[in-house]
PyMOL Python script that loads the backbone (N, CA, C, O; Angstrom):
from pymol import cmd

cmd.read_pdbstr("""\
ATOM      1  N   MET A   1      94.261  81.155 112.083  1.00  0.00           N
ATOM      2  CA  MET A   1      94.103  82.718 111.977  1.00  0.00           C
ATOM      3  C   MET A   1      94.960  83.160 112.576  1.00  0.00           C
ATOM      4  O   MET A   1      95.234  82.854 113.737  1.00  0.00           O
ATOM      5  N   PRO A   2      95.663  84.134 111.739  1.00  0.00           N
ATOM      6  CA  PRO A   2      96.817  85.159 112.471  1.00  0.00           C
ATOM      7  C   PRO A   2      96.242  85.867 113.423  1.00  0.00           C
ATOM      8  O   PRO A   2      95.105  86.298 113.234  1.00  0.00           O
ATOM      9  N   VAL A   3      96.857  86.091 114.504  1.00  0.00           N
ATOM     10  CA  VAL A   3      96.746  87.410 115.435  1.00  0.00           C
ATOM     11  C   VAL A   3      96.899  88.822 114.804  1.00  0.00           C
ATOM     12  O   VAL A   3      97.983  89.036 114.261  1.00  0.00           O
ATOM     13  N   SER A   4      95.902  89.893 114.793  1.00  0.00           N
ATOM     14  CA  SER A   4      95.872  91.038 114.130  1.00  0.00           C
ATOM     15  C   SER A   4      97.138  92.151 115.155  1.00  0.00           C
ATOM     16  O   SER A   4      96.768  92.620 116.231  1.00  0.00           O
ATOM     17  N   THR A   5      97.906  92.297 114.862  1.00  0.00           N
ATOM     18  CA  THR A   5      99.082  93.123 115.513  1.00  0.00           C
ATOM     19  C   THR A   5      99.310  94.503 114.724  1.00  0.00           C
ATOM     20  O   THR A   5      99.043  94.524 113.522  1.00  0.00           O
ATOM     21  N   PRO A   6      99.656  95.327 115.178  1.00  0.00           N
ATOM     22  CA  PRO A   6      99.830  96.667 114.835  1.00  0.00           C
ATOM     23  C   PRO A   6     101.644  96.881 114.759  1.00  0.00           C
ATOM     24  O   PRO A   6     102.152  97.962 114.459  1.00  0.00           O
ATOM     25  N   CYS A   7     102.427  95.666 115.083  1.00  0.00           N
ATOM     26  CA  CYS A   7     104.051  95.963 115.145  1.00  0.00           C
ATOM     27  C   CYS A   7     104.385  96.425 114.107  1.00  0.00           C
ATOM     28  O   CYS A   7     103.683  96.032 113.175  1.00  0.00           O
ATOM     29  N   THR A   8     105.320  97.238 113.787  1.00  0.00           N
ATOM     30  CA  THR A   8     106.105  97.473 112.824  1.00  0.00           C
ATOM     31  C   THR A   8     107.521  96.943 113.028  1.00  0.00           C
ATOM     32  O   THR A   8     108.358  97.246 112.177  1.00  0.00           O
ATOM     33  N   LYS A   9     107.793  96.365 113.817  1.00  0.00           N
ATOM     34  CA  LYS A   9     109.283  95.747 113.991  1.00  0.00           C
ATOM     35  C   LYS A   9     110.215  96.747 114.558  1.00  0.00           C
ATOM     36  O   LYS A   9     111.376  96.364 114.700  1.00  0.00           O
ATOM     37  N   LEU A  10     109.878  98.139 114.962  1.00  0.00           N
ATOM     38  CA  LEU A  10     110.733  99.128 115.482  1.00  0.00           C
ATOM     39  C   LEU A  10     110.237  99.416 116.942  1.00  0.00           C
ATOM     40  O   LEU A  10     109.537 100.357 117.317  1.00  0.00           O
ATOM     41  N   CYS A  11     110.862  98.193 117.815  1.00  0.00           N
ATOM     42  CA  CYS A  11     110.179  98.179 119.127  1.00  0.00           C
ATOM     43  C   CYS A  11     111.540  98.983 120.119  1.00  0.00           C
ATOM     44  O   CYS A  11     112.601  98.519 120.536  1.00  0.00           O
ATOM     45  N   VAL A  12     111.000 100.186 120.221  1.00  0.00           N
ATOM     46  CA  VAL A  12     111.565 100.886 121.119  1.00  0.00           C
ATOM     47  C   VAL A  12     111.065 101.843 121.804  1.00  0.00           C
ATOM     48  O   VAL A  12     110.632 102.849 121.242  1.00  0.00           O
ATOM     49  N   LEU A  13     111.040 101.696 123.091  1.00  0.00           N
ATOM     50  CA  LEU A  13     110.050 102.275 124.321  1.00  0.00           C
ATOM     51  C   LEU A  13     110.414 103.549 124.319  1.00  0.00           C
ATOM     52  O   LEU A  13     111.611 103.726 124.545  1.00  0.00           O
ATOM     53  N   ASP A  14     109.745 104.528 124.130  1.00  0.00           N
ATOM     54  CA  ASP A  14     110.091 106.031 124.446  1.00  0.00           C
ATOM     55  C   ASP A  14     109.949 106.093 126.132  1.00  0.00           C
ATOM     56  O   ASP A  14     109.013 105.660 126.804  1.00  0.00           O
ATOM     57  N   PRO A  15     111.103 106.729 126.569  1.00  0.00           N
ATOM     58  CA  PRO A  15     111.162 106.874 128.275  1.00  0.00           C
ATOM     59  C   PRO A  15     110.412 107.519 128.564  1.00  0.00           C
ATOM     60  O   PRO A  15     109.913 107.310 129.670  1.00  0.00           O
ATOM     61  N   GLY A  16     109.942 108.576 127.810  1.00  0.00           N
ATOM     62  CA  GLY A  16     109.046 109.856 128.313  1.00  0.00           C
ATOM     63  C   GLY A  16     107.662 108.838 128.451  1.00  0.00           C
ATOM     64  O   GLY A  16     107.199 108.290 129.452  1.00  0.00           O
ATOM     65  N   THR A  17     107.311 108.823 127.363  1.00  0.00           N
ATOM     66  CA  THR A  17     105.618 108.186 127.193  1.00  0.00           C
ATOM     67  C   THR A  17     105.407 107.123 127.686  1.00  0.00           C
ATOM     68  O   THR A  17     104.352 106.856 128.261  1.00  0.00           O
ATOM     69  N   GLY A  18     106.544 106.185 127.524  1.00  0.00           N
ATOM     70  CA  GLY A  18     106.357 104.582 127.832  1.00  0.00           C
ATOM     71  C   GLY A  18     105.647 103.699 126.445  1.00  0.00           C
ATOM     72  O   GLY A  18     105.360 102.505 126.364  1.00  0.00           O
ATOM     73  N   LEU A  19     105.539 104.546 125.668  1.00  0.00           N
ATOM     74  CA  LEU A  19     105.029 104.139 124.249  1.00  0.00           C
ATOM     75  C   LEU A  19     105.748 103.606 123.091  1.00  0.00           C
ATOM     76  O   LEU A  19     106.574 104.421 122.682  1.00  0.00           O
ATOM     77  N   CYS A  20     105.721 102.682 122.525  1.00  0.00           N
ATOM     78  CA  CYS A  20     106.734 101.635 121.391  1.00  0.00           C
ATOM     79  C   CYS A  20     106.548 103.048 120.520  1.00  0.00           C
ATOM     80  O   CYS A  20     105.444 103.567 120.355  1.00  0.00           O
ATOM     81  N   GLU A  21     107.599 103.507 120.071  1.00  0.00           N
ATOM     82  CA  GLU A  21     108.106 104.525 119.014  1.00  0.00           C
ATOM     83  C   GLU A  21     107.493 103.801 117.473  1.00  0.00           C
ATOM     84  O   GLU A  21     107.404 104.540 116.492  1.00  0.00           O
ATOM     85  N   GLY A  22     107.157 102.561 117.384  1.00  0.00           N
ATOM     86  CA  GLY A  22     106.754 102.030 116.270  1.00  0.00           C
ATOM     87  C   GLY A  22     105.267 101.760 116.126  1.00  0.00           C
ATOM     88  O   GLY A  22     104.668 102.025 115.084  1.00  0.00           O
ATOM     89  N   CYS A  23     104.744 101.284 117.080  1.00  0.00           N
ATOM     90  CA  CYS A  23     103.271 100.691 117.059  1.00  0.00           C
ATOM     91  C   CYS A  23     102.442 101.741 118.131  1.00  0.00           C
ATOM     92  O   CYS A  23     101.248 101.856 117.856  1.00  0.00           O
ATOM     93  N   GLY A  24     102.882 102.463 119.227  1.00  0.00           N
ATOM     94  CA  GLY A  24     102.118 103.142 120.175  1.00  0.00           C
ATOM     95  C   GLY A  24     101.618 102.364 121.350  1.00  0.00           C
ATOM     96  O   GLY A  24     100.857 102.939 122.129  1.00  0.00           O
ATOM     97  N   ARG A  25     101.992 101.006 121.584  1.00  0.00           N
ATOM     98  CA  ARG A  25     101.466 100.804 122.546  1.00  0.00           C
ATOM     99  C   ARG A  25     102.272 100.416 124.049  1.00  0.00           C
ATOM    100  O   ARG A  25     103.480 100.607 123.907  1.00  0.00           O
ATOM    101  N   THR A  26     102.052 100.107 124.926  1.00  0.00           N
ATOM    102  CA  THR A  26     102.628 100.322 126.254  1.00  0.00           C
ATOM    103  C   THR A  26     103.285  99.021 126.434  1.00  0.00           C
ATOM    104  O   THR A  26     102.831  98.186 125.650  1.00  0.00           O
ATOM    105  N   ARG A  27     104.358  98.502 127.339  1.00  0.00           N
ATOM    106  CA  ARG A  27     104.951  97.846 127.450  1.00  0.00           C
ATOM    107  C   ARG A  27     103.879  96.362 127.937  1.00  0.00           C
ATOM    108  O   ARG A  27     103.998  95.219 127.496  1.00  0.00           O
ATOM    109  N   ALA A  28     102.902  96.840 128.923  1.00  0.00           N
ATOM    110  CA  ALA A  28     101.881  96.302 129.408  1.00  0.00           C
ATOM    111  C   ALA A  28     100.864  95.553 128.233  1.00  0.00           C
ATOM    112  O   ALA A  28     100.447  94.398 128.142  1.00  0.00           O
ATOM    113  N   GLU A  29     100.721  96.461 127.600  1.00  0.00           N
ATOM    114  CA  GLU A  29      99.723  96.030 126.329  1.00  0.00           C
ATOM    115  C   GLU A  29     100.441  95.085 125.596  1.00  0.00           C
ATOM    116  O   GLU A  29      99.916  93.983 125.435  1.00  0.00           O
ATOM    117  N   ILE A  30     101.854  95.368 124.989  1.00  0.00           N
ATOM    118  CA  ILE A  30     102.546  94.250 124.132  1.00  0.00           C
ATOM    119  C   ILE A  30     102.613  93.047 125.044  1.00  0.00           C
ATOM    120  O   ILE A  30     102.439  91.939 124.537  1.00  0.00           O
ATOM    121  N   ALA A  31     102.844  93.151 126.309  1.00  0.00           N
ATOM    122  CA  ALA A  31     102.734  91.651 126.827  1.00  0.00           C
ATOM    123  C   ALA A  31     101.458  91.007 126.683  1.00  0.00           C
ATOM    124  O   ALA A  31     101.375  89.881 126.192  1.00  0.00           O
ATOM    125  N   ALA A  32     100.542  91.601 127.047  1.00  0.00           N
ATOM    126  CA  ALA A  32      99.436  91.003 127.065  1.00  0.00           C
ATOM    127  C   ALA A  32      98.597  90.623 125.809  1.00  0.00           C
ATOM    128  O   ALA A  32      97.648  89.840 125.837  1.00  0.00           O
ATOM    129  N   TRP A  33      99.156  91.406 124.472  1.00  0.00           N
ATOM    130  CA  TRP A  33      98.702  90.924 123.138  1.00  0.00           C
ATOM    131  C   TRP A  33      98.023  89.712 122.774  1.00  0.00           C
ATOM    132  O   TRP A  33      96.985  89.695 122.112  1.00  0.00           O
ATOM    133  N   GLY A  34      98.759  88.460 123.318  1.00  0.00           N
ATOM    134  CA  GLY A  34      98.480  87.348 122.687  1.00  0.00           C
ATOM    135  C   GLY A  34      97.135  86.894 123.561  1.00  0.00           C
ATOM    136  O   GLY A  34      96.396  86.008 123.134  1.00  0.00           O
ATOM    137  N   GLY A  35      96.939  87.427 124.542  1.00  0.00           N
ATOM    138  CA  GLY A  35      95.879  87.138 125.268  1.00  0.00           C
ATOM    139  C   GLY A  35      94.804  87.880 125.226  1.00  0.00           C
ATOM    140  O   GLY A  35      93.915  87.674 126.052  1.00  0.00           O
ATOM    141  N   LEU A  36      94.694  88.722 124.417  1.00  0.00           N
ATOM    142  CA  LEU A  36      93.530  89.280 123.971  1.00  0.00           C
ATOM    143  C   LEU A  36      92.646  88.723 123.015  1.00  0.00           C
ATOM    144  O   LEU A  36      92.942  87.857 122.192  1.00  0.00           O
ATOM    145  N   SER A  37      91.217  89.428 123.215  1.00  0.00           N
ATOM    146  CA  SER A  37      90.547  88.705 121.946  1.00  0.00           C
ATOM    147  C   SER A  37      90.793  89.749 120.889  1.00  0.00           C
ATOM    148  O   SER A  37      91.273  90.878 120.993  1.00  0.00           O
ATOM    149  N   GLU A  38      90.308  89.035 119.763  1.00  0.00           N
ATOM    150  CA  GLU A  38      90.491  89.974 118.453  1.00  0.00           C
ATOM    151  C   GLU A  38      89.757  91.439 118.607  1.00  0.00           C
ATOM    152  O   GLU A  38      90.295  92.518 118.358  1.00  0.00           O
ATOM    153  N   ALA A  39      88.435  91.244 119.062  1.00  0.00           N
ATOM    154  CA  ALA A  39      87.568  92.355 119.430  1.00  0.00           C
ATOM    155  C   ALA A  39      88.800  93.407 120.020  1.00  0.00           C
ATOM    156  O   ALA A  39      89.264  94.363 119.400  1.00  0.00           O
ATOM    157  N   GLU A  40      89.231  92.905 121.534  1.00  0.00           N
ATOM    158  CA  GLU A  40      89.934  93.615 121.919  1.00  0.00           C
ATOM    159  C   GLU A  40      91.054  94.217 121.665  1.00  0.00           C
ATOM    160  O   GLU A  40      91.362  95.318 122.120  1.00  0.00           O
ATOM    161  N   ARG A  41      91.935  93.327 120.700  1.00  0.00           N
ATOM    162  CA  ARG A  41      93.201  94.219 119.671  1.00  0.00           C
ATOM    163  C   ARG A  41      92.458  94.986 119.179  1.00  0.00           C
ATOM    164  O   ARG A  41      92.415  96.055 119.788  1.00  0.00           O
ATOM    165  N   ARG A  42      91.692  94.902 118.129  1.00  0.00           N
ATOM    166  CA  ARG A  42      91.054  95.852 117.219  1.00  0.00           C
ATOM    167  C   ARG A  42      90.474  97.110 117.565  1.00  0.00           C
ATOM    168  O   ARG A  42      90.314  98.059 116.798  1.00  0.00           O
ATOM    169  N   ARG A  43      90.069  97.032 119.179  1.00  0.00           N
ATOM    170  CA  ARG A  43      89.696  98.349 119.593  1.00  0.00           C
ATOM    171  C   ARG A  43      90.754  98.885 119.888  1.00  0.00           C
ATOM    172  O   ARG A  43      90.909 100.079 119.631  1.00  0.00           O
ATOM    173  N   LEU A  44      91.623  98.239 120.423  1.00  0.00           N
ATOM    174  CA  LEU A  44      93.157  99.006 121.010  1.00  0.00           C
ATOM    175  C   LEU A  44      93.813  99.459 119.627  1.00  0.00           C
ATOM    176  O   LEU A  44      93.896 100.687 119.581  1.00  0.00           O
ATOM    177  N   MET A  45      94.235  98.909 118.644  1.00  0.00           N
ATOM    178  CA  MET A  45      94.374  99.359 117.692  1.00  0.00           C
ATOM    179  C   MET A  45      93.982 100.430 116.779  1.00  0.00           C
ATOM    180  O   MET A  45      94.763 100.928 115.967  1.00  0.00           O
ATOM    181  N   ALA A  46      92.979 100.717 116.897  1.00  0.00           N
ATOM    182  CA  ALA A  46      91.987 101.989 116.668  1.00  0.00           C
ATOM    183  C   ALA A  46      92.508 103.284 117.320  1.00  0.00           C
ATOM    184  O   ALA A  46      92.429 104.393 116.792  1.00  0.00           O
ATOM    185  N   ARG A  47      93.074 103.012 118.580  1.00  0.00           N
ATOM    186  CA  ARG A  47      93.260 104.120 119.383  1.00  0.00           C
ATOM    187  C   ARG A  47      94.746 104.420 118.972  1.00  0.00           C
ATOM    188  O   ARG A  47      95.139 105.582 119.074  1.00  0.00           O
ATOM    189  N   LEU A  48      95.707 103.318 118.454  1.00  0.00           N
ATOM    190  CA  LEU A  48      96.976 103.979 118.236  1.00  0.00           C
ATOM    191  C   LEU A  48      97.276 104.775 117.211  1.00  0.00           C
ATOM    192  O   LEU A  48      98.394 105.244 117.425  1.00  0.00           O
ATOM    193  N   PRO A  49      96.863 105.138 116.267  1.00  0.00           N
ATOM    194  CA  PRO A  49      97.407 106.231 115.381  1.00  0.00           C
ATOM    195  C   PRO A  49      97.100 107.611 116.537  1.00  0.00           C
ATOM    196  O   PRO A  49      98.017 108.413 116.713  1.00  0.00           O
ATOM    197  N   ALA A  50      96.113 107.749 117.085  1.00  0.00           N
ATOM    198  CA  ALA A  50      96.002 109.017 118.004  1.00  0.00           C
ATOM    199  C   ALA A  50      96.994 109.266 118.770  1.00  0.00           C
ATOM    200  O   ALA A  50      97.628 110.320 118.808  1.00  0.00           O
ATOM    201  N   ARG A  51      97.174 108.264 119.437  1.00  0.00           N
ATOM    202  CA  ARG A  51      98.451 108.197 120.436  1.00  0.00           C
ATOM    203  C   ARG A  51      99.813 108.244 120.017  1.00  0.00           C
ATOM    204  O   ARG A  51     100.742 108.457 120.796  1.00  0.00           O
ATOM    205  N   LEU A  52      99.975 107.997 118.480  1.00  0.00           N
ATOM    206  CA  LEU A  52     101.208 108.190 117.808  1.00  0.00           C
ATOM    207  C   LEU A  52     101.547 109.585 117.472  1.00  0.00           C
ATOM    208  O   LEU A  52     102.575 110.219 117.709  1.00  0.00           O
ATOM    209  N   ALA A  53     100.544 109.900 116.916  1.00  0.00           N
ATOM    210  CA  ALA A  53     100.290 111.543 116.700  1.00  0.00           C
ATOM    211  C   ALA A  53     100.481 112.602 117.723  1.00  0.00           C
ATOM    212  O   ALA A  53     100.811 113.784 117.634  1.00  0.00           O
ATOM    213  N   LEU A  54     100.198 111.880 118.658  1.00  0.00           N
ATOM    214  CA  LEU A  54     100.227 112.996 120.244  1.00  0.00           C
ATOM    215  C   LEU A  54     101.811 112.947 120.292  1.00  0.00           C
ATOM    216  O   LEU A  54     102.517 113.941 120.123  1.00  0.00           O
ATOM    217  N   ARG A  55     102.249 111.759 120.525  1.00  0.00           N
ATOM    218  CA  ARG A  55     103.697 111.553 120.810  1.00  0.00           C
ATOM    219  C   ARG A  55     104.551 112.299 120.123  1.00  0.00           C
ATOM    220  O   ARG A  55     105.448 112.923 120.689  1.00  0.00           O
ATOM    221  N   ARG A  56     104.325 112.323 118.512  1.00  0.00           N
ATOM    222  CA  ARG A  56     105.240 112.793 117.625  1.00  0.00           C
ATOM    223  C   ARG A  56     104.998 114.473 117.976  1.00  0.00           C
ATOM    224  O   ARG A  56     105.895 115.294 117.782  1.00  0.00           O
ATOM    225  N   ARG A  57     103.790 114.804 118.465  1.00  0.00           N
ATOM    226  CA  ARG A  57     103.943 116.488 118.802  1.00  0.00           C
ATOM    227  C   ARG A  57     104.414 117.062 119.791  1.00  0.00           C
ATOM    228  O   ARG A  57     104.647 118.268 119.876  1.00  0.00           O
ATOM    229  N   LEU A  58     104.692 115.758 121.091  1.00  0.00           N
ATOM    230  CA  LEU A  58     105.674 116.292 122.174  1.00  0.00           C
ATOM    231  C   LEU A  58     106.836 116.326 121.930  1.00  0.00           C
ATOM    232  O   LEU A  58     107.309 115.470 121.182  1.00  0.00           O
ATOM    233  N   PRO A  59     107.710 117.415 122.537  1.00  0.00           N
ATOM    234  CA  PRO A  59     108.694 117.716 122.600  1.00  0.00           C
ATOM    235  C   PRO A  59     109.567 116.621 122.942  1.00  0.00           C
ATOM    236  O   PRO A  59     109.203 115.976 123.925  1.00  0.00           O
ATOM    237  N   ALA A  60     110.766 116.204 122.299  1.00  0.00           N
ATOM    238  CA  ALA A  60     111.679 115.098 122.286  1.00  0.00           C
ATOM    239  C   ALA A  60     112.243 115.363 123.866  1.00  0.00           C
ATOM    240  O   ALA A  60     112.585 116.465 124.293  1.00  0.00           O
ATOM    241  N   ARG A  61     112.260 114.101 124.627  1.00  0.00           N
ATOM    242  CA  ARG A  61     112.607 113.963 126.178  1.00  0.00           C
ATOM    243  C   ARG A  61     114.046 113.422 125.482  1.00  0.00           C
ATOM    244  O   ARG A  61     114.156 112.989 124.334  1.00  0.00           O
ATOM    245  N   PRO A  62     115.179 113.570 126.542  1.00  0.00           N
ATOM    246  CA  PRO A  62     116.032 112.782 126.596  1.00  0.00           C
ATOM    247  C   PRO A  62     116.231 111.283 127.047  1.00  0.00           C
ATOM    248  O   PRO A  62     115.161 111.058 127.614  1.00  0.00           O
ATOM    249  N   ALA A  63     116.782 110.432 127.104  1.00  0.00           N
ATOM    250  CA  ALA A  63     116.757 109.167 127.609  1.00  0.00           C
ATOM    251  C   ALA A  63     117.319 109.196 128.644  1.00  0.00           C
ATOM    252  O   ALA A  63     118.272 109.947 128.851  1.00  0.00           O
ATOM    253  N   ALA A  64     116.709 108.155 129.746  1.00  0.00           N
ATOM    254  CA  ALA A  64     117.022 107.973 130.794  1.00  0.00           C
ATOM    255  C   ALA A  64     118.506 107.881 131.054  1.00  0.00           C
ATOM    256  O   ALA A  64     119.198 107.346 130.188  1.00  0.00           O
ATOM    257  N   GLU A  65     119.158 108.416 132.323  1.00  0.00           N
ATOM    258  CA  GLU A  65     120.508 108.248 132.475  1.00  0.00           C
ATOM    259  C   GLU A  65     120.518 106.864 133.093  1.00  0.00           C
ATOM    260  O   GLU A  65     119.578 106.261 133.610  1.00  0.00           O
ATOM    261  N   PRO A  66     122.007 106.418 132.902  1.00  0.00           N
ATOM    262  CA  PRO A  66     122.360 104.732 133.204  1.00  0.00           C
ATOM    263  C   PRO A  66     122.213 104.969 134.724  1.00  0.00           C
ATOM    264  O   PRO A  66     122.481 106.068 135.209  1.00  0.00           O
ATOM    265  N   ALA A  67     121.748 103.844 135.530  1.00  0.00           N
ATOM    266  CA  ALA A  67     122.072 103.809 136.767  1.00  0.00           C
ATOM    267  C   ALA A  67     123.546 103.413 137.131  1.00  0.00           C
ATOM    268  O   ALA A  67     123.900 103.367 138.309  1.00  0.00           O
TER     269      ALA A  67
END
""", "prot")
cmd.dss("prot")
cmd.show_as("cartoon", "prot")
cmd.util.cbc("prot")
cmd.orient("prot")
């Protein structure tokens, strides 16, 4: 059975929020995804639209300065 995923193949982490601009997950959530149960994945996916909507309402933040 395939694993449910919110991935949109737009894998860019916003430096201000730490959220993926495509799906709304954090780096830690993306890394843990394969080890989550289907129920855990679905609970998290239910929260992602609200996260993305909030992120889109925030003012744009400049990218981090290179070290």
